[in-house]
C-alpha positions as CSV (number, residue, x, y, z in Angstrom):
1,M,182.4,193.1,80.2
2,D,184.1,191.2,77.4
3,E,181.5,189.6,75.1
4,H,183.5,186.4,74.9
5,K,183.4,186.1,78.7
6,K,179.7,186.9,78.9
7,F,178.7,184.1,76.6
8,K,181.0,181.4,77.7
9,R,180.3,178.0,76.1
10,P,179.4,175.4,78.8
11,K,181.8,172.6,79.4
12,K,181.1,169.0,78.3
13,Q,179.5,167.0,81.1
14,P,181.0,163.6,81.7
15,V,178.7,160.7,80.6
16,S,178.1,157.7,82.7
17,I,177.6,154.2,81.4
18,D,173.8,154.4,81.4
19,G,173.7,157.9,79.9
20,I,173.0,159.8,83.1
21,T,175.0,163.0,83.4
22,S,176.4,164.4,86.6
23,G,175.1,167.9,85.8
24,G,171.6,167.1,86.9
25,R,170.3,166.3,83.4
26,Q,167.7,163.6,83.2
27,L,168.0,160.6,81.0
28,G,168.2,161.6,77.4
29,M,167.2,165.3,78.2
30,P,169.0,168.0,76.1
31,V,170.2,171.2,77.7
32,G,167.7,173.9,77.7
33,R,164.7,171.7,76.9
34,S,162.2,169.9,79.0
35,Y,161.2,166.2,78.3
36,Q,158.3,166.1,75.9
37,P,157.6,162.7,74.5
38,N,156.2,162.5,71.0
39,N,152.8,160.8,71.1
40,Q,152.4,160.6,67.4
41,H,153.2,157.3,65.7
42,L,155.9,157.4,63.1
43,T,154.4,157.0,59.7
44,P,155.9,156.6,56.2
45,T,157.0,160.0,54.7
46,L,156.7,161.1,51.1
47,D,160.4,160.4,50.5
48,G,160.0,156.7,51.5
49,A,161.2,156.9,55.1
50,T,159.5,154.4,57.3
51,S,158.6,154.1,60.9
52,K,161.3,152.9,63.3
53,A,161.3,149.5,64.9
54,D,160.2,149.1,68.5
55,G,162.6,150.0,71.2
56,F,164.8,153.0,72.2
57,H,165.8,155.4,69.4
58,P,167.9,158.6,69.5
59,M,165.9,161.7,68.4
60,R,167.9,162.6,65.3
61,S,166.5,165.1,62.8
62,S,168.1,163.5,59.8
63,T,170.3,160.7,58.6
64,Q,174.1,161.1,58.9
65,S,175.6,162.9,56.0
66,L,179.1,162.6,54.4
67,G,181.7,164.8,56.0
68,H,180.6,164.6,59.6
69,S,183.3,163.7,62.1
70,P,182.9,161.0,64.8
71,E,183.2,163.6,67.5
72,S,180.3,165.5,66.2
73,D,178.3,162.2,65.9
74,E,179.1,161.4,69.5
75,S,178.1,164.9,70.6
76,A,174.9,164.8,68.7
77,L,174.0,161.4,70.2
78,L,174.6,162.8,73.7
79,E,172.5,165.9,73.0
80,E,169.5,164.0,71.7
81,P,166.9,162.6,74.2
82,I,166.1,158.9,74.4
83,V,162.3,158.2,74.4
84,L,160.0,155.3,74.6
85,D,157.8,154.5,71.6
86,D,154.0,154.6,72.0
87,I,152.2,151.7,73.5
88,T,150.7,149.7,70.8
89,N,146.9,148.8,70.6
90,V,147.7,145.2,71.4
91,E,149.6,146.2,74.5
92,K,146.8,148.6,75.6
93,R,144.2,145.8,75.2
94,R,146.5,143.4,77.1
95,R,146.8,145.8,80.0
96,Y,143.1,146.7,80.0
97,F,141.8,143.2,80.0
98,G,144.5,142.1,82.3
99,H,142.8,144.2,84.9
100,K,139.3,143.0,83.9
101,R,139.9,139.3,83.9
102,P,140.3,138.8,87.6
103,R,137.0,140.7,88.2
104,L,135.2,138.6,85.5
105,R,136.5,135.4,87.1
106,K,135.3,136.6,90.5
107,N,131.8,137.3,89.1
108,I,131.6,133.9,87.4
109,K,132.7,132.2,90.6
110,K,130.1,134.1,92.7
111,A,127.3,133.2,90.2
112,S,128.4,129.6,90.2
113,L,128.4,129.4,94.0
114,L,125.0,131.1,94.1
115,L,123.5,128.6,91.6
116,L,125.0,125.7,93.6
117,A,123.5,127.1,96.8
118,L,120.1,127.4,95.2
119,V,120.3,123.9,93.9
120,L,121.3,122.6,97.4
121,I,118.6,124.6,99.1
122,G,116.0,123.3,96.6
123,G,117.2,119.7,97.1
124,I,117.1,120.1,100.9
125,Y,113.6,121.6,100.7
126,L,112.3,118.7,98.6
127,G,114.2,116.2,100.8
128,V,112.6,117.5,103.9
129,K,109.2,117.7,102.3
130,L,109.6,114.1,101.1
131,Y,110.6,113.0,104.5
132,V,107.7,114.7,106.2
133,T,105.3,113.4,103.5
134,E,106.7,109.9,103.9
135,R,106.0,109.9,107.6
136,H,102.5,111.1,107.0
137,L,101.6,109.5,103.7
138,F,103.8,106.4,103.3
139,R,103.2,104.8,106.7
140,G,103.6,101.3,105.6
141,G,101.6,98.4,106.9
142,G,100.4,96.8,103.6
143,K,102.2,93.9,102.0
144,A,102.1,92.2,98.7
145,P,104.6,89.3,98.2
146,A,104.4,89.7,94.4
147,L,105.7,93.2,94.7
148,A,109.2,92.1,95.7
149,E,111.9,92.0,93.1
150,N,113.0,88.6,94.3
151,I,109.8,86.8,95.3
152,D,109.9,84.3,98.2
153,I,107.5,81.5,97.2
154,N,106.9,80.8,100.9
155,Q,105.3,84.2,101.3
156,L,102.6,83.4,98.8
157,K,99.8,82.3,101.1
158,G,97.3,81.4,98.4
159,E,96.0,82.0,94.9
160,G,95.8,85.7,94.3
161,D,99.0,86.6,96.0
162,G,100.6,86.4,92.6
163,R,99.1,89.9,92.0
164,V,99.2,93.2,93.8
165,N,95.6,94.3,94.7
166,I,95.1,97.9,95.8
167,L,91.8,99.1,97.2
168,L,91.2,102.7,96.2
169,L,88.5,104.6,98.2
170,G,87.0,108.0,97.6
171,I,85.3,109.8,100.4
172,G,83.7,113.2,100.8
173,G,85.9,114.2,103.7
174,P,85.3,117.1,106.1
175,G,82.5,119.4,105.3
176,H,80.4,116.8,103.4
177,D,77.4,114.7,104.4
178,G,78.6,111.3,105.4
179,P,82.3,112.3,105.2
180,D,83.6,108.7,105.6
181,L,81.2,106.9,103.3
182,T,83.1,105.4,100.4
183,D,81.4,106.8,97.3
184,T,84.2,105.3,95.2
185,I,85.3,101.7,95.6
186,M,87.8,100.5,93.0
187,I,90.3,97.7,92.9
188,V,93.6,98.3,91.0
189,S,95.0,94.8,90.3
190,L,98.6,94.7,89.1
191,D,100.1,91.5,87.6
192,P,103.9,92.0,87.9
193,V,104.6,88.6,86.5
194,N,102.9,89.2,83.1
195,N,102.9,93.1,83.2
196,K,99.2,93.6,83.3
197,V,96.9,96.1,85.1
198,D,93.1,95.7,85.6
199,L,90.7,98.2,87.1
200,L,87.5,96.8,88.7
201,S,84.7,99.0,90.2
202,I,82.6,97.8,93.1
203,P,79.2,99.5,93.3
204,R,78.8,101.6,96.5
205,D,75.3,100.3,97.0
206,L,76.1,96.6,96.9
207,W,74.2,95.0,99.8
208,V,76.5,93.0,102.1
209,K,76.9,91.8,105.6
210,I,79.3,93.9,107.6
211,P,80.8,91.9,110.5
212,N,79.2,92.9,113.8
213,N,77.2,95.6,112.0
214,G,74.5,93.7,110.2
215,Y,73.4,94.1,106.6
216,Q,74.2,97.4,105.0
217,K,75.4,99.0,101.8
218,I,79.1,98.2,101.4
219,N,80.0,101.9,101.4
220,A,79.3,102.0,105.2
221,A,81.9,99.5,106.2
222,Y,84.9,101.9,106.3
223,A,82.8,104.5,108.1
224,D,81.6,102.0,110.7
225,G,85.0,100.7,111.4
226,K,86.5,104.1,111.8
227,S,83.7,105.5,114.0
228,E,83.7,102.4,116.3
229,S,87.5,102.5,116.7
230,R,88.9,103.0,120.2
231,A,92.2,104.2,118.8
232,K,93.4,107.6,119.9
233,T,95.1,108.7,116.7
234,L,93.3,109.5,113.4
235,A,95.7,107.2,111.5
236,A,94.9,104.3,113.7
237,Q,91.1,105.0,113.4
238,E,91.5,105.0,109.6
239,R,93.4,101.7,109.8
240,D,90.5,100.1,111.9
241,G,88.1,101.3,109.2
242,L,90.1,99.6,106.5
243,N,90.3,96.4,108.5
244,L,86.5,96.2,108.8
245,L,86.1,97.0,105.1
246,D,88.6,94.2,104.2
247,Q,86.6,91.7,106.3
248,T,83.5,92.8,104.4
249,I,84.8,92.9,100.9
250,E,87.2,90.0,100.6
251,P,84.5,87.3,101.1
252,V,82.5,89.0,98.4
253,I,85.1,89.4,95.7
254,G,87.1,86.3,96.6
255,I,90.6,87.8,96.2
256,P,93.0,89.3,98.8
257,I,93.5,93.0,99.3
258,H,97.2,94.0,99.8
259,Y,97.2,97.8,100.0
260,H,94.8,100.7,100.5
261,A,94.6,104.3,99.5
262,V,91.8,106.7,100.8
263,F,91.3,110.0,99.0
264,D,88.9,112.7,99.9
265,F,87.4,115.2,97.4
266,T,89.9,117.9,98.2
267,A,92.9,115.6,97.7
268,F,91.5,114.5,94.3
269,K,90.9,118.0,93.1
270,D,94.3,119.3,94.4
271,M,96.1,116.3,92.9
272,V,94.7,116.9,89.4
273,D,95.6,120.6,89.7
274,A,99.1,119.8,90.8
275,L,99.5,117.7,87.7
276,G,98.4,120.6,85.5
277,G,95.1,118.9,84.6
278,V,94.5,115.6,82.9
279,T,93.7,115.0,79.2
280,F,91.4,112.3,77.9
281,N,88.5,111.6,75.5
282,V,85.0,112.1,76.8
283,P,82.8,109.6,75.0
284,D,79.4,111.3,75.7
285,E,78.1,114.5,77.0
286,L,77.6,114.5,80.7
287,Y,74.6,116.6,81.7
288,D,73.7,116.9,85.4
289,P,71.6,119.8,86.6
290,T,71.7,118.5,90.2
291,I,75.3,119.7,90.5
292,A,75.1,122.7,88.1
293,W,75.5,125.1,91.0
294,E,79.1,123.7,91.5
295,N,79.8,124.3,87.8
296,N,78.9,128.0,87.5
297,W,75.3,127.0,87.1
298,N,76.1,125.1,83.9
299,P,74.4,121.7,83.8
300,V,76.8,120.5,81.1
301,I,79.6,119.0,83.1
302,A,81.6,117.8,80.1
303,K,81.1,117.8,76.3
304,P,82.2,114.9,74.1
305,G,85.7,114.9,72.7
306,V,89.3,115.1,73.8
307,Q,89.7,117.7,76.5
308,T,91.8,118.7,79.5
309,M,90.1,118.9,82.8
310,H,91.4,120.6,85.9
311,G,90.6,119.6,89.5
312,A,87.1,121.1,90.0
313,Q,85.7,119.8,86.7
314,A,87.4,116.4,87.0
315,L,85.9,116.0,90.5
316,L,82.4,116.7,89.2
317,Y,82.9,114.3,86.3
318,A,83.9,111.6,88.8
319,R,81.0,112.3,91.3
320,S,78.0,112.8,89.0
321,R,75.5,109.9,88.9
322,E,72.0,111.4,89.2
323,T,71.5,111.6,85.4
324,S,73.4,108.4,84.6
325,S,74.0,105.6,87.0
326,D,76.5,104.4,89.6
327,F,77.8,101.9,87.0
328,A,78.4,104.7,84.5
329,R,80.1,106.8,87.2
330,G,82.4,103.9,87.9
331,Q,83.4,103.8,84.2
332,R,84.2,107.5,84.3
333,Q,86.2,107.1,87.4
334,R,88.3,104.4,85.9
335,Q,88.9,106.6,82.8
336,L,90.0,109.4,85.1
337,L,92.4,107.1,86.9
338,V,94.1,106.1,83.7
339,A,94.5,109.7,82.7
340,I,96.0,110.6,86.1
341,K,98.4,107.6,85.8
342,D,99.5,108.9,82.4
343,K,100.2,112.4,83.7
344,A,101.7,111.4,87.0
345,L,104.1,108.9,85.5
346,S,105.1,111.2,82.6
347,V,108.7,112.4,82.5
348,G,107.6,116.0,82.7
349,T,106.0,115.5,86.1
350,F,108.8,113.7,87.8
351,S,111.5,115.9,86.4
352,N,109.7,119.1,87.6
353,P,110.5,120.0,91.2
354,V,107.5,122.4,91.4
355,K,105.1,119.7,90.3
356,I,106.6,117.1,92.6
357,S,106.3,119.6,95.5
358,N,102.6,120.4,94.7
359,L,101.8,116.8,94.2
360,L,103.3,115.9,97.6
361,N,101.3,118.7,99.2
362,S,98.0,117.5,97.7
363,L,98.7,113.8,98.6
364,G,100.1,114.4,102.0
365,N,97.3,116.5,103.4
366,N,94.2,114.6,102.5
367,V,95.2,111.0,101.8
368,Y,95.7,107.8,103.8
369,T,97.7,104.9,102.5
370,D,99.5,101.9,103.9
371,F,102.3,101.9,101.3
372,S,105.9,102.3,102.2
373,L,108.2,104.6,100.2
374,N,109.9,101.4,98.7
375,D,106.5,100.0,97.8
376,M,105.6,103.2,95.9
377,S,108.9,103.1,94.1
378,R,108.4,99.5,93.1
379,L,104.8,100.2,92.0
380,Y,106.1,103.1,89.9
381,Q,108.6,100.8,88.1
382,L,106.0,98.2,87.4
383,A,103.2,100.5,86.3
384,S,105.6,102.3,84.0
385,K,105.9,99.1,82.0
386,V,102.2,98.9,81.2
387,P,100.9,101.1,78.4
388,S,97.6,102.8,79.2
389,N,96.0,101.1,76.2
390,D,96.7,97.8,77.8
391,I,94.9,98.6,81.1
392,V,91.7,96.7,81.2
393,S,88.6,98.4,82.7
394,L,86.1,96.0,84.3
395,D,82.7,96.1,85.9
396,L,80.1,93.7,87.0
397,V,77.2,95.0,84.9
398,T,78.3,94.9,81.3
399,P,77.2,91.8,79.3
400,P,78.2,89.1,79.1
401,H,79.4,89.6,82.7
402,D,76.3,91.4,83.9
403,L,76.2,89.7,87.3
404,L,74.5,92.5,89.3
405,T,71.2,94.2,89.3
406,T,69.3,96.9,91.3
407,G,66.9,96.0,94.0
408,N,65.1,97.4,97.0
409,M,65.7,96.7,100.7
410,N,63.4,98.3,103.2
411,G,62.8,101.3,101.0
412,L,66.5,101.6,100.1
413,S,67.8,101.3,96.5
414,I,70.4,98.6,96.5
415,V,72.6,96.5,94.2
416,E,72.5,92.7,94.6
417,P,73.8,89.7,92.7
418,K,71.6,88.3,90.0
419,A,72.3,84.8,91.4
420,G,70.4,85.9,94.5
421,L,70.8,88.0,97.6
422,Y,74.2,87.2,99.2
423,D,75.1,84.7,96.5
424,Y,78.5,86.0,95.3
425,S,79.7,82.8,93.7
426,D,79.3,84.0,90.1
427,M,81.1,87.3,91.0
428,Q,84.0,85.5,92.6
429,N,84.4,83.1,89.6
430,Y,84.5,86.0,87.2
431,I,86.8,88.2,89.3
432,R,89.3,85.4,90.2
433,N,89.6,84.3,86.6
434,T,89.8,87.8,85.2
435,L,92.3,88.9,87.9
436,R,94.1,85.6,87.6
437,D,97.1,84.9,89.8
438,G,100.1,85.9,87.8
439,F,102.1,82.7,88.5
440,L,99.2,80.4,87.7
441,A,98.6,82.3,84.5
442,K,102.3,82.0,83.4
443,E,102.6,78.3,84.2
444,N,99.1,77.4,83.0
445,A,99.7,73.9,84.2
446,S,97.0,71.3,83.2
447,V,95.3,69.6,86.1
448,A,93.3,66.4,86.2
449,V,90.9,65.8,89.0
450,Y,89.8,62.3,90.0
451,N,87.2,61.3,92.6
452,A,88.4,58.2,94.4
453,T,85.6,58.3,97.0
454,S,82.0,57.2,97.0
455,V,80.7,60.8,97.3
456,A,78.9,61.6,94.1
457,G,79.9,64.8,92.3
458,L,82.9,65.5,94.4
459,A,85.3,65.8,91.5
460,T,83.0,68.2,89.7
461,A,82.6,70.4,92.8
462,K,86.3,70.6,93.6
463,A,87.1,71.2,89.9
464,A,84.7,74.2,89.9
465,V,86.4,75.7,92.9
466,L,89.9,75.2,91.3
467,K,88.6,76.8,88.0
468,S,87.3,79.8,89.9
469,Y,90.8,80.4,91.1
470,G,92.3,80.3,87.7
471,Y,93.6,76.7,87.5
472,N,93.7,75.1,84.1
473,V,91.5,72.0,84.9
474,T,91.5,69.7,81.8
475,T,90.1,66.4,83.2
476,V,87.3,65.9,85.7
477,T,86.2,62.3,86.3
478,N,85.9,59.4,88.7
479,A,88.8,57.1,89.5
480,P,88.6,53.5,88.0
481,S,87.6,52.2,91.5
482,A,86.3,54.0,94.6
483,T,89.0,53.0,97.0
484,N,87.8,55.7,99.5
485,P,91.3,56.8,100.6
486,A,91.4,58.8,103.7
487,T,93.5,61.6,102.3
488,T,93.9,63.3,99.0
489,T,97.0,62.7,96.8
490,I,98.6,65.3,94.6
491,V,101.0,64.1,91.9
492,D,103.5,66.5,90.3
493,L,104.4,65.2,86.8
494,T,106.6,68.3,86.0
495,A,109.5,67.2,88.2
496,G,109.1,70.5,90.0
497,K,109.1,72.7,86.9
498,D,105.7,74.3,87.7
499,K,106.7,75.1,91.3
500,Y,104.1,77.8,91.9
501,T,101.1,75.7,90.9
502,R,102.5,72.9,93.1
503,H,102.9,75.4,96.0
504,Y,99.4,76.6,95.7
505,L,97.9,73.1,95.4
506,E,99.9,71.8,98.4
507,G,98.6,74.8,100.4
508,R,95.0,74.3,99.3
509,F,94.9,70.6,100.2
510,N,97.4,70.8,103.0
511,I,99.5,67.9,101.7
512,T,102.9,67.4,100.1
513,A,102.9,66.4,96.4
514,V,104.4,63.1,95.2
515,S,106.2,62.6,91.8
516,S,104.3,59.5,90.5
517,V,100.7,58.2,90.3
518,P,100.1,55.4,92.8
519,S,99.7,52.1,91.0
520,S,96.9,51.1,93.3
521,S,94.7,53.9,92.0
522,G,94.5,52.4,88.5
523,I,94.7,56.0,87.1
524,T,96.4,56.7,83.8
525,P,96.2,60.5,83.2
526,P,95.9,61.8,79.6
527,A,99.1,62.8,77.8
528,G,100.3,66.3,78.6
529,T,98.8,66.3,82.1
530,N,101.0,68.2,84.6
531,F,99.2,67.6,87.9
532,V,96.9,64.8,89.1
533,I,94.6,65.2,92.1
534,I,93.1,62.1,93.5
535,L,90.4,63.1,96.0
536,G,90.1,61.3,99.3
537,R,87.5,61.5,102.1
538,D,89.2,64.6,103.6
539,A,88.2,66.5,100.4
540,A,84.5,65.8,101.1
541,T,84.6,67.6,104.4
542,S,87.0,70.5,103.6
543,N,86.3,73.9,102.0
C-alpha cells in the first residue's frame, strides 16, 4: 500500500460557535489526548512570566513568535484545550462553610428552644407550687388597716390600728410533748407610717385568765382553743385556737393583734436550712447539757462570736432555757428572727428559684398563717425599708422596764406582774407607748384635758388612759367652774389638719368634735394646744 495513503492526514473538523466539534471531541480536547486538568497553580517563572488571571485560558506552550501566520494561530487555538483554573482557598472556604452554616443555625435554634422550654417549665413549676402553697399557707383571714397602701381612716377602729401587729407562735408540733403549747410568743409590730419595727417577747409562763378555761399559763391558750374546737378541718381548729389566744392576750398587752403565724420546730429548722443558714453575732457562750444529746452530745450549743447556724443548731439556740432563763431565750429568739429576716429578704434568696422552692416547701408543710398573698407582698415591701440595725428588741424584764417577776402558783413556776397578780396596767402603759400608733406618733398633737364635773380626779384618770395609748397630753386640770355638763366636748383647734388624732378621740368618747371652745366653759387653753377635751358626766361612768 502507498505510504501516503496509509498515513493520510485527518481533515479539519468544522468548529461551532461554542467550540464544540462535530467529530465527537469534547470541549477544548485535542485529538489523541484525554482531558487532564492541571491541578498545579501557575507560579512566577525564572524568566519573569507570571500566573494568568482567573478565567478560561488556552493551553499554549509559549508566547506567539514573529513569522507565524494567522492560520497557524487559529489552528493552534483550536488544538489546545480550554480548562478551568483551580478553585481558590477563599472559594473553598465559602463552599465549605456555606454547607456548615445552615447546620450551625439549626443547632443554635434547637438550643434556644430547649433553653426556653426549660425556663417555661421552671416557671410553671414554681407557679404551681406558689399556687398550692398559697392555698395552704396564705389562707387569709387577718386584716390590718394600716397595711393598705391607701389607708381608709374609717377602717381604723381605735388606737393601735395605725400599726401592723403580728403574733408569732412557736410550737413543738407532732412528736413532741405538748405539741400545741406555745413555747414562743412574740409580737412583731410594724409601723408603716414611720417605717419602724419592734419585736416584743411575751413569757410563756405568764399567769393569765383564759376565757372559759380558768387561770393558766398563757402558753396553754392556743392548745385549749384548738383541742376544744368542734371544727372538722385542721385549719379551722387552728383558727379556733388563735381566737382563744387573742381573747386571752389582747386584754393583757392592751394592743390589737392583726395577723398570726404558727411555726412548729420542723418548719423552723427547715426554713433556716432552706435559706442556707443564718449569720449573726452570738454575744455569750450558750452551755446547756440538758439538750447535749441533740447536739452530738456536746453541751456547748454556741460559742461567742459571729457565726453561721444551720437549722438544727439554730433550733437548739432558740429552744434552750434550762441554763439561762425564759427571758434570755426570748432575747435569742428575737436575734434569730432578725437574722432570718436579713437572709429571707436578701436579693440572693428571692432571685434564686431553688431557694424560693425550698423555702415554700418548708413554710407550706408546717406553718399556719392568716395572711393573704397580697398581705405578704405588702409586708415584704414595708419590712425591706427598715434596716436590721433599726429593729428594736423589747422585753418586760430589762430595767428600767422590768415589769414582771417570777412566782409560784400551786407548785408551778409562773411569771406575774410586779404590780400584782392580774394587774397588767403598767405593762399596757409601756407596750402602748413603745408600740405607739403610727398616726398618733406622726401627728403628735398636743391635748389639754379639763374636768368640768364635780367628780374629783376625773381629768387625771382620763389623762392617764390617754397617755397610755400614746396621746401627747400637755395639760391636765379642772375647768374654771364645775358646770357638770352631761356630755363631754372635744374641740379640734387644728381645723382638721390632725385628722387621725381627731378620729381616734371621736371614737373613744363617741362624740363629734367641734371647732371652737364653748364660751360658757370659761376655758382658755395654752398657746399651741391642738385639742381640748372638756369632760362631762358621761366620762365618769365610761371606760
